[in-house]
FIMAR-735580 format. One line per 4 residues: number of its first residue (from 1); their letters; for each residue y, x, z of C-alpha. Coordinates in Angstrom, 1 decimal. Layout:
REM FIMAR-735580
NUM) a) Y:X:Z ~ ...
REM end
This chain:
REM FIMAR-735580
1) mqew) 21.4:-4.1:15.7 ~ 18.2:-3.5:14.6 ~ 17.6:-2.8:10.4 ~ 15.1:-5.7:9.5
5) wrda) 12.4:-3.6:8.4 ~ 11.3:-2.2:11.4 ~ 9.2:-5.3:12.2 ~ 8.8:-7.1:9.1
9) vvyq) 6.0:-8.5:6.7 ~ 6.0:-7.2:3.5 ~ 4.1:-9.1:0.7 ~ 2.6:-7.2:-2.0
13) vypr) 3.0:-8.8:-5.2 ~ 1.2:-7.1:-8.2 ~ 3.2:-8.8:-11.2 ~ 0.3:-8.5:-13.6
17) syqd) -1.6:-11.0:-11.4 ~ 0.8:-13.7:-9.5 ~ 1.5:-16.2:-12.1 ~ 1.9:-16.5:-15.6
21) dngd) 5.3:-18.4:-17.0 ~ 4.6:-17.6:-20.3 ~ 1.2:-18.0:-21.3 ~ 0.2:-14.8:-22.4
25) gvgd) -2.2:-14.5:-19.9 ~ -0.5:-12.1:-17.6 ~ 1.5:-12.4:-14.6 ~ 5.4:-12.2:-15.3
29) lngi) 8.8:-12.2:-13.3 ~ 9.9:-15.8:-13.8 ~ 6.4:-16.9:-12.8 ~ 7.0:-14.6:-9.4
33) trrl) 10.2:-16.1:-9.1 ~ 8.4:-19.8:-9.3 ~ 6.3:-18.7:-6.2 ~ 9.0:-17.5:-4.2
37) phia) 8.0:-20.3:-1.8 ~ 4.9:-19.9:-1.1 ~ 5.8:-16.2:0.4 ~ 9.1:-17.5:2.3
41) elga) 6.7:-20.3:3.8 ~ 3.9:-17.3:4.7 ~ 6.8:-16.1:7.2 ~ 7.0:-12.7:4.7
45) dciw) 10.1:-10.9:5.3 ~ 9.9:-9.3:2.0 ~ 8.6:-8.7:-1.4 ~ 7.4:-5.2:-2.9
49) lspv) 6.7:-5.3:-6.9 ~ 4.2:-3.0:-8.1 ~ 6.1:-1.4:-11.4 ~ 7.6:-3.6:-14.0
53) fqsp) 9.4:-0.9:-15.6 ~ 9.0:0.2:-19.7 ~ 5.6:1.3:-20.2 ~ 2.6:1.5:-22.3
57) qadm) 0.2:0.0:-19.2 ~ -2.3:3.3:-20.0 ~ -2.6:3.0:-15.6 ~ -1.0:-0.5:-15.7
61) gydv) 2.8:0.2:-15.4 ~ 2.2:3.7:-13.2 ~ 3.0:5.5:-16.3 ~ 6.8:5.0:-16.6
65) sdyl) 8.4:5.3:-20.0 ~ 12.4:3.7:-19.2 ~ 12.9:3.7:-15.8 ~ 15.9:1.5:-16.6
69) tida) 14.3:-1.3:-18.4 ~ 11.7:-4.1:-17.1 ~ 9.1:-4.3:-19.8 ~ 8.8:-7.2:-21.6
73) lfgd) 5.0:-8.3:-20.5 ~ 6.9:-9.2:-17.2 ~ 10.6:-10.2:-18.9 ~ 13.8:-8.3:-19.2
77) lddf) 17.3:-7.8:-16.5 ~ 18.1:-10.9:-16.8 ~ 14.8:-12.3:-15.2 ~ 14.8:-9.3:-12.5
81) drli) 18.4:-10.5:-11.1 ~ 17.3:-14.3:-11.4 ~ 14.1:-13.1:-8.8 ~ 16.5:-10.8:-7.0
85) atah) 18.8:-14.0:-6.3 ~ 16.5:-16.8:-5.8 ~ 14.9:-14.1:-3.1 ~ 18.0:-13.8:-1.0
89) dlgl) 18.4:-17.3:-1.2 ~ 15.1:-17.9:0.6 ~ 16.0:-15.1:3.0 ~ 13.3:-12.7:1.2
93) kviv) 14.7:-8.9:0.7 ~ 13.1:-7.2:-2.6 ~ 11.5:-3.8:-3.0 ~ 10.3:-2.3:-6.2
97) dqvl) 7.6:0.4:-6.7 ~ 9.4:3.5:-8.0 ~ 7.1:6.1:-9.5 ~ 9.4:8.9:-9.7
101) shts) 6.2:12.0:-9.5 ~ 5.1:11.5:-13.6 ~ 6.4:9.8:-16.2 ~ 4.8:8.2:-19.3
105) dkhe) 4.1:10.8:-22.1 ~ 5.8:8.0:-23.9 ~ 8.9:8.8:-22.3 ~ 11.6:10.1:-24.4
109) wfaq) 12.0:13.2:-21.3 ~ 8.8:14.1:-22.1 ~ 8.6:13.7:-25.8 ~ 11.4:16.1:-26.9
113) srtn) 10.0:18.5:-23.7 ~ 7.2:18.9:-25.8 ~ 8.6:19.8:-29.1 ~ 9.1:23.7:-28.1
117) rand) 10.0:25.7:-25.1 ~ 13.5:26.3:-25.9 ~ 15.6:22.6:-25.7 ~ 17.1:20.9:-23.3
121) kadw) 14.3:18.8:-21.5 ~ 11.8:22.1:-21.9 ~ 11.5:22.6:-18.4 ~ 11.6:19.1:-17.2
125) yvwa) 7.9:18.9:-16.4 ~ 5.5:21.4:-15.1 ~ 4.6:23.5:-18.0 ~ 2.3:26.9:-17.6
129) dpkp) 0.2:29.0:-20.2 ~ -2.8:29.2:-20.3 ~ -4.9:32.1:-18.4 ~ -6.2:35.1:-21.0
133) dgsp) -9.6:33.2:-21.8 ~ -7.7:29.7:-22.4 ~ -8.5:27.7:-19.3 ~ -6.2:25.8:-17.2
137) ptnw) -3.4:28.0:-15.0 ~ -5.5:26.8:-12.1 ~ -8.8:25.0:-10.1 ~ -6.5:21.4:-9.2
141) hshf) -8.3:18.2:-10.3 ~ -6.9:15.0:-11.8 ~ -7.8:11.7:-9.3 ~ -8.8:10.3:-12.6
145) ggpa) -11.5:13.3:-13.4 ~ -11.4:16.6:-14.9 ~ -9.0:19.2:-14.7 ~ -5.2:18.1:-14.0
149) wefd) -4.4:20.3:-16.6 ~ -3.9:18.9:-20.3 ~ -3.2:21.7:-23.2 ~ -0.4:20.5:-25.6
153) pqrg) -0.8:22.5:-28.8 ~ 3.1:22.1:-30.2 ~ 3.7:24.0:-27.1 ~ 0.7:26.1:-26.8
157) qyyl) 0.7:25.2:-23.6 ~ -0.8:23.1:-20.8 ~ 1.1:20.5:-18.7 ~ 0.1:19.2:-15.3
161) hnfl) -0.7:15.8:-14.6 ~ -2.6:14.7:-11.0 ~ -3.8:11.2:-12.6 ~ -4.2:10.6:-16.2
165) asqp) -3.4:13.2:-19.1 ~ -0.7:10.3:-20.4 ~ 0.9:10.8:-17.4 ~ 2.6:13.8:-17.3
169) dlnf) 3.8:15.3:-14.1 ~ 8.0:16.1:-13.9 ~ 8.8:19.5:-13.2 ~ 11.3:19.1:-9.5
173) hnpd) 11.9:22.3:-9.3 ~ 14.0:21.6:-11.7 ~ 17.9:19.8:-10.3 ~ 18.5:18.4:-13.3
177) vida) 15.3:16.2:-13.1 ~ 16.3:15.3:-9.2 ~ 20.0:14.0:-10.7 ~ 18.3:12.5:-13.1
181) ilet) 16.2:11.0:-11.1 ~ 18.2:9.7:-8.3 ~ 20.7:8.2:-11.2 ~ 17.5:5.6:-11.8
185) crfw) 17.6:4.9:-8.2 ~ 21.3:4.6:-8.2 ~ 20.6:1.8:-11.0 ~ 18.3:-0.8:-9.3
189) ldrg) 20.4:-0.2:-5.8 ~ 23.6:-1.5:-7.7 ~ 21.6:-4.6:-9.2 ~ 20.9:-5.7:-5.4
193) ldgf) 17.8:-4.1:-4.6 ~ 16.7:-4.0:-0.7 ~ 14.8:-0.5:-1.3 ~ 12.0:1.3:-2.8
197) rldt) 8.1:1.4:-2.1 ~ 7.8:5.7:-3.6 ~ 4.4:6.0:-5.2 ~ 2.1:9.2:-4.5
201) vnyy) 5.6:10.6:-2.2 ~ 3.9:14.0:-1.2 ~ 2.9:14.7:-5.1 ~ 6.9:15.6:-6.5
205) fhdq) 6.6:19.1:-5.9 ~ 4.3:21.6:-7.1 ~ 3.5:25.3:-6.1 ~ 5.5:27.7:-8.4
209) klrs) 3.2:30.5:-8.4 ~ 0.4:28.4:-9.2 ~ -2.1:29.5:-7.1 ~ -5.7:27.8:-7.1
213) nppa) -6.8:25.6:-4.1 ~ -8.8:27.1:-1.8 ~ -12.6:25.1:-1.6 ~ -12.5:22.1:1.4
217) qskp) -12.5:23.2:4.7 ~ -14.4:20.0:6.1 ~ -16.8:18.7:4.5 ~ -15.8:17.0:1.1
221) qvma) -15.8:13.4:-0.1 ~ -16.8:13.9:-3.5 ~ -16.6:10.7:-5.8 ~ -16.9:10.5:-9.6
225) tdly) -13.7:9.9:-10.1 ~ -11.8:12.0:-7.8 ~ -13.1:15.8:-7.0 ~ -9.9:16.1:-4.5
229) gmqd) -11.6:15.9:-2.1 ~ -13.4:19.2:-2.5 ~ -11.0:21.5:-2.1 ~ -8.3:21.7:0.2
233) niyn) -4.9:20.5:-1.5 ~ -2.2:23.0:-0.5 ~ -0.8:24.0:-3.4 ~ -0.4:21.0:-6.2
237) ktrp) 0.8:18.1:-3.4 ~ 2.5:17.9:-0.2 ~ 4.8:20.9:-0.3 ~ 7.9:22.1:1.9
241) enlg) 10.2:21.2:-0.4 ~ 9.4:17.9:-0.8 ~ 11.1:17.2:2.2 ~ 14.6:18.2:0.6
245) fler) 14.2:15.7:-2.2 ~ 13.8:12.8:0.7 ~ 16.6:13.9:2.1 ~ 18.5:13.5:-0.8
249) lral) 17.3:9.9:-1.9 ~ 17.8:9.2:1.9 ~ 21.5:9.9:1.7 ~ 21.7:8.2:-1.6
253) tdqy) 20.0:5.0:0.3 ~ 22.5:5.2:2.9 ~ 25.5:4.7:0.6 ~ 24.5:1.2:0.9
257) ddim) 23.7:-1.5:3.0 ~ 20.2:-2.6:4.5 ~ 18.5:-0.2:2.0 ~ 14.5:0.5:3.3
261) mvge) 12.6:3.3:1.2 ~ 8.9:2.9:2.4 ~ 6.4:6.0:0.8 ~ 2.9:6.1:-0.1
265) vgem) 1.2:9.2:1.2 ~ -1.8:9.6:-0.8 ~ -4.1:11.6:1.6 ~ -7.2:10.2:3.6
269) grrs) -7.8:10.8:7.6 ~ -5.6:12.9:10.2 ~ -3.9:14.8:7.4 ~ -2.4:11.7:6.5
273) iqim) -1.4:10.8:9.7 ~ 0.5:13.9:10.0 ~ 2.3:13.7:6.6 ~ 3.8:10.0:7.8
277) geyt) 4.7:11.9:10.8 ~ 6.7:14.6:9.1 ~ 8.1:12.3:6.2 ~ 9.6:10.1:8.5
281) agtt) 10.8:12.4:11.3 ~ 14.7:11.6:12.0 ~ 17.1:9.1:10.3 ~ 17.6:11.5:7.4
285) rlhm) 13.6:11.0:5.3 ~ 12.3:7.7:4.8 ~ 12.7:4.9:6.8 ~ 8.6:4.7:7.3
289) aysf) 5.6:5.4:5.2 ~ 1.9:4.4:4.8 ~ -0.7:6.0:3.9 ~ -5.1:5.5:3.4
293) amlg) -5.8:5.8:7.0 ~ -6.5:2.7:7.2 ~ -7.5:1.6:3.4 ~ -11.0:3.1:3.6
297) pdfs) -13.9:1.9:4.6 ~ -13.7:3.2:8.6 ~ -13.6:0.3:10.6 ~ -13.7:1.0:14.5
301) aehf) -11.7:1.7:17.5 ~ -11.5:4.6:17.6 ~ -10.2:5.1:13.9 ~ -7.5:2.2:14.3
305) rnci) -6.7:4.4:18.2 ~ -6.6:7.4:16.4 ~ -4.5:6.6:13.2 ~ -1.7:4.7:15.7
309) egfq) -1.9:7.4:18.7 ~ -1.7:10.0:15.7 ~ 1.4:8.6:14.5 ~ 3.0:7.8:17.7
313) qgap) 2.4:11.8:18.8 ~ 2.9:13.3:15.7 ~ 6.6:11.4:14.7 ~ 7.7:9.7:17.7
317) dghp) 11.2:8.8:16.4 ~ 9.4:7.8:13.4 ~ 8.2:4.6:11.9 ~ 4.9:3.5:10.3
321) ywsf) 4.3:0.9:8.1 ~ 0.5:-0.5:8.1 ~ -2.0:-2.1:6.0 ~ -5.5:-2.9:5.4
325) snhd) -5.2:-3.8:1.4 ~ -3.8:-3.5:-1.8 ~ -4.0:-2.8:-5.3 ~ -6.1:0.5:-5.2
329) varq) -8.7:-0.5:-2.7 ~ -11.3:-3.4:-2.5 ~ -10.2:-6.1:-0.7 ~ -10.3:-5.6:3.4
333) vsrw) -12.7:-8.7:3.8 ~ -15.5:-7.2:1.4 ~ -15.1:-3.9:2.3 ~ -15.9:-5.1:6.0
337) adya) -18.1:-7.1:5.2 ~ -21.2:-5.1:7.1 ~ -19.3:-6.2:10.5 ~ -18.3:-9.6:9.4
341) vsdd) -20.0:-12.5:11.4 ~ -18.4:-14.1:8.3 ~ -16.0:-13.9:5.5 ~ -13.3:-16.0:7.2
345) amar) -13.8:-14.4:10.8 ~ -13.2:-11.2:9.2 ~ -10.3:-12.6:7.5 ~ -8.6:-13.9:10.6
349) ltca) -9.6:-10.8:12.4 ~ -8.0:-8.4:10.8 ~ -4.6:-10.4:10.5 ~ -4.8:-11.2:14.0
353) mlms) -5.2:-7.3:14.5 ~ -2.0:-6.1:11.6 ~ -0.4:-8.9:13.3 ~ -0.7:-7.1:16.6
357) fegt) -0.3:-3.6:15.2 ~ 3.3:-1.9:16.3 ~ 5.5:-1.0:13.3 ~ 6.3:-2.9:10.0
361) igiy) 3.3:-5.0:8.3 ~ 2.1:-5.1:4.7 ~ -0.3:-8.1:3.4 ~ -1.4:-7.4:-0.3
365) qgee) -0.8:-11.2:-2.5 ~ -4.0:-13.1:-1.7 ~ -5.3:-11.6:1.7 ~ -3.5:-14.9:3.2
369) lgql) -6.2:-16.8:1.5 ~ -9.1:-14.3:2.8 ~ -9.7:-13.7:-0.6 ~ -12.9:-11.7:-1.9
373) etem) -13.2:-8.6:-4.3 ~ -14.1:-9.9:-7.6 ~ -17.4:-9.0:-9.2 ~ -17.0:-7.1:-12.5
377) tfee) -19.1:-6.9:-15.4 ~ -18.3:-3.6:-17.6 ~ -17.1:-5.7:-20.5 ~ -14.2:-7.1:-18.3
381) ltdp) -13.1:-4.1:-17.5 ~ -9.4:-2.8:-17.7 ~ -9.1:0.1:-15.2 ~ -9.1:3.8:-16.6
385) pair) -11.6:5.4:-14.1 ~ -13.9:2.7:-13.8 ~ -14.3:2.8:-18.3 ~ -15.0:6.1:-17.7
389) fwpa) -17.4:6.6:-14.8 ~ -19.6:3.1:-14.8 ~ -21.2:2.4:-12.6 ~ -20.7:5.0:-10.1
393) vkgr) -17.1:3.5:-10.3 ~ -16.4:0.0:-9.7 ~ -12.7:0.4:-9.9 ~ -9.6:-1.3:-8.5
397) dgcr) -9.6:-4.4:-11.4 ~ -11.9:-6.3:-8.4 ~ -9.0:-6.0:-6.2 ~ -6.2:-7.3:-9.0
401) tpmv) -7.4:-10.2:-10.5 ~ -5.2:-13.5:-10.7 ~ -3.7:-15.3:-7.7 ~ -5.4:-18.4:-7.3
405) wekn) -3.4:-21.8:-7.2 ~ -5.4:-24.4:-8.0 ~ -9.4:-25.0:-8.6 ~ -9.6:-27.2:-10.6
409) aphg) -6.9:-25.9:-13.2 ~ -7.3:-24.2:-16.3 ~ -7.8:-20.4:-14.6 ~ -6.8:-21.7:-11.2
413) gfse) -3.4:-22.2:-12.0 ~ -2.6:-18.7:-13.1 ~ -2.1:-18.8:-16.6 ~ -2.9:-21.7:-19.7
417) akpw) -4.2:-18.7:-21.3 ~ -7.1:-16.6:-20.9 ~ -6.0:-14.2:-18.1 ~ -5.8:-10.5:-18.3
421) lpvk) -8.6:-10.7:-16.1 ~ -11.3:-13.1:-15.1 ~ -10.4:-15.6:-12.9 ~ -14.5:-16.3:-11.3
425) apql) -15.7:-18.9:-8.8 ~ -15.7:-17.0:-5.3 ~ -12.1:-16.6:-5.7 ~ -11.6:-20.4:-7.0
429) arav) -13.1:-21.8:-3.8 ~ -10.2:-20.0:-2.1 ~ -7.4:-21.3:-4.0 ~ -4.2:-22.3:-2.3
433) dqqs) -4.8:-26.1:-2.5 ~ -8.4:-25.2:-1.0 ~ -6.6:-24.0:1.8 ~ -7.3:-26.5:4.6
437) sdgi) -5.1:-27.4:7.9 ~ -7.1:-25.0:10.0 ~ -7.9:-22.6:7.1 ~ -6.8:-18.9:6.1
441) lafy) -3.5:-19.8:5.1 ~ -2.8:-21.6:7.8 ~ -4.2:-18.7:10.0 ~ -1.7:-16.1:8.4
445) reai) 1.4:-18.9:9.1 ~ 0.0:-18.8:12.4 ~ 0.1:-14.9:13.4 ~ 3.1:-14.1:11.5
449) afrk) 5.1:-16.7:13.5 ~ 3.7:-16.2:16.9 ~ 5.0:-12.2:16.0 ~ 7.7:-13.3:15.1
453) svpa) 8.2:-15.0:18.0 ~ 7.1:-12.6:20.8 ~ 9.4:-9.7:21.7 ~ 6.7:-7.5:22.4
457) lrtg) 4.9:-7.8:19.3 ~ 8.3:-7.4:17.1 ~ 9.3:-4.0:19.3 ~ 7.5:-3.4:22.7
461) ataf) 5.7:-0.2:22.6 ~ 1.7:0.2:22.3 ~ -0.3:1.8:25.1 ~ -3.7:1.7:24.8
465) hdlp) -7.0:0.9:27.5 ~ -10.0:2.7:27.4 ~ -12.7:0.7:26.2 ~ -16.1:1.3:24.7
469) epll) -16.9:0.6:21.2 ~ -16.6:-2.1:19.9 ~ -13.5:-3.2:21.5 ~ -9.8:-2.1:20.5
473) aftr) -7.8:-3.1:23.4 ~ -4.0:-2.0:23.9 ~ -0.9:-3.8:25.5 ~ 2.3:-4.0:23.9
477) gage) 5.8:-3.8:26.1 ~ 6.2:-4.0:29.4 ~ 6.9:-6.0:32.3 ~ 7.4:-9.9:32.1
481) galt) 6.9:-10.4:28.6 ~ 3.9:-7.6:28.3 ~ 1.1:-8.5:25.9 ~ -2.2:-7.2:25.7
485) cvfn) -4.7:-7.6:22.7 ~ -8.5:-7.5:22.6 ~ -10.6:-7.2:19.4 ~ -13.9:-7.3:18.9
489) lskt) -15.1:-5.2:15.9 ~ -18.7:-6.5:15.3 ~ -20.8:-9.0:15.2 ~ -21.7:-9.1:19.1
493) pqmv) -20.1:-10.6:21.7 ~ -18.7:-8.8:23.9 ~ -17.6:-9.4:27.7 ~ -14.4:-7.5:28.8
497) aldg) -13.6:-7.8:33.0 ~ -10.0:-8.2:33.6 ~ -8.3:-6.8:36.7 ~ -5.3:-8.9:37.1
501) aakl) -3.8:-12.4:36.1 ~ -3.5:-13.4:32.6 ~ -3.7:-16.5:30.1 ~ -4.7:-16.6:26.7
505) tgph) -1.6:-17.1:24.4 ~ -1.1:-17.5:20.2 ~ -4.0:-17.7:17.9 ~ -7.6:-16.2:19.2
509) aatl) -10.9:-16.2:19.2 ~ -12.3:-16.0:22.5 ~ -12.9:-17.6:26.0 ~ -10.9:-16.9:29.7
513) dgat) -13.0:-18.1:32.4 ~ -11.6:-16.8:35.6 ~ -11.5:-12.6:35.6 ~ -13.9:-13.2:32.0
517) lalp) -13.1:-12.5:28.6 ~ -16.0:-13.6:26.5 ~ -15.0:-12.7:23.1 ~ -17.7:-14.1:20.0
521) gngf) -18.7:-11.8:16.9 ~ -15.2:-10.9:15.1 ~ -13.5:-12.3:18.2 ~ -9.9:-11.6:18.9
525) ayls) -7.8:-12.5:22.3 ~ -3.8:-12.1:23.3 ~ -3.2:-11.8:26.6 ~ -0.1:-12.9:28.1
529) hgga) 0.5:-11.6:31.8 ~ 3.6:-11.0:34.6 ~ 2.1:-7.8:35.7 ~ -0.3:-4.6:35.3
533) lals) -3.7:-5.8:33.7 ~ -6.4:-3.7:33.5 ~ -9.7:-4.0:31.3 ~ -13.5:-2.8:31.5
537) ad) -16.3:-3.6:29.7 ~ -18.2:-6.4:31.5
REM end
């Protein structure tokens, strides 16, 4: 019997922004529970909750101060248990973001660690002496600006932080740290959780010799908040010891039934695909992984083909998780607007593409509405890097604004109080109750149902066709049940000649006249055929 996650559609819920039930302007667990039927009716198989653990919320929950407690902002353990039970009743699995590479500086572990160099948790975080001139131990960068080291006068040492200074990195070279982390994971598995989304999964270990990174060999990608691209980050992340920890974590999850772990690989480009392969190889590491390879600005047939084929070649026995959006990047319809005939055309095209990819599929809340990136003013920002580097960096608030349920209700039906981020007119126009019978929400439901009804889309192997840009085409499966998927990644109409009999099936934006497939701008087609089907640009 195939594991449930292998062809699953996973729906990411950003708890702060899904549904507020207690009237404080911030989403909560009870609100999510109330809205679970929306996710079930969409056809998703699983929900992924961004962090809900106790946190000072300096980085919106990705700075955990207690791994075993639900933050009061979202509810309590009873609310969490009720959410899981309701989800299971609706046929939905539940996974939760686990932020294991670092904690909040308010965590009791760090509070003790920083007191002196001889306490029981002195070595639970990454501490190092200054260089003779007082500068940081290495040249490593923080993702949120400045060095990845913060000097602590209490200990007279620097501590490592890959993100905010208030997010110190745990020392995974200490076996006691690993044991403690594994016990926190066991706690949630014992409560009936179905798995974990592992944040920054390649950041757990650092180079113990504290060697500085060399300059980037390729053309660096430099952003105001992120100088990582100017270095080859070979000593501060993706260390070989990571694999051993993943095997310990997998051994824990294998003690339970039907558990799934998906790791977020914090890397771009081809290297990210290689890491995905390494981290999912065999049956003793992650069940699957995803990277930012499809979460960037690249929108070409070559790019998507390279991502998929790169994974096939690098991890023939591994399993991928593909997504176009999440809480860290601009929404896909807005991000790829330069290639779009219209917002709705891009929403349909990207949905059809995702549902045709081999592996597990991830949807970020609101994408099923064709939701757009929210334009923010400086006064509305909450995202630390955006506040620090505005206006060069717009930050992540634009994709985190509240889910909009009812256009004419206060704050779109999200909350009776002023929301933590604003609900604006362009988002209200795409509210759930504004979705027509042939709108984007209906299209997502149709596309997901079609994926589930076609064995080739669920489990068939992928073989690409050699077509020029902007055409992406591949066949899933073989023989009688094979399905060929063709996508026009441009505004310009394209013609494709078919060498073989085929017919249009499922949701499509194309016409088939004899042996000629006509694709409008952002057009797409699923073609069923009983035998071999060759394609050529007409």
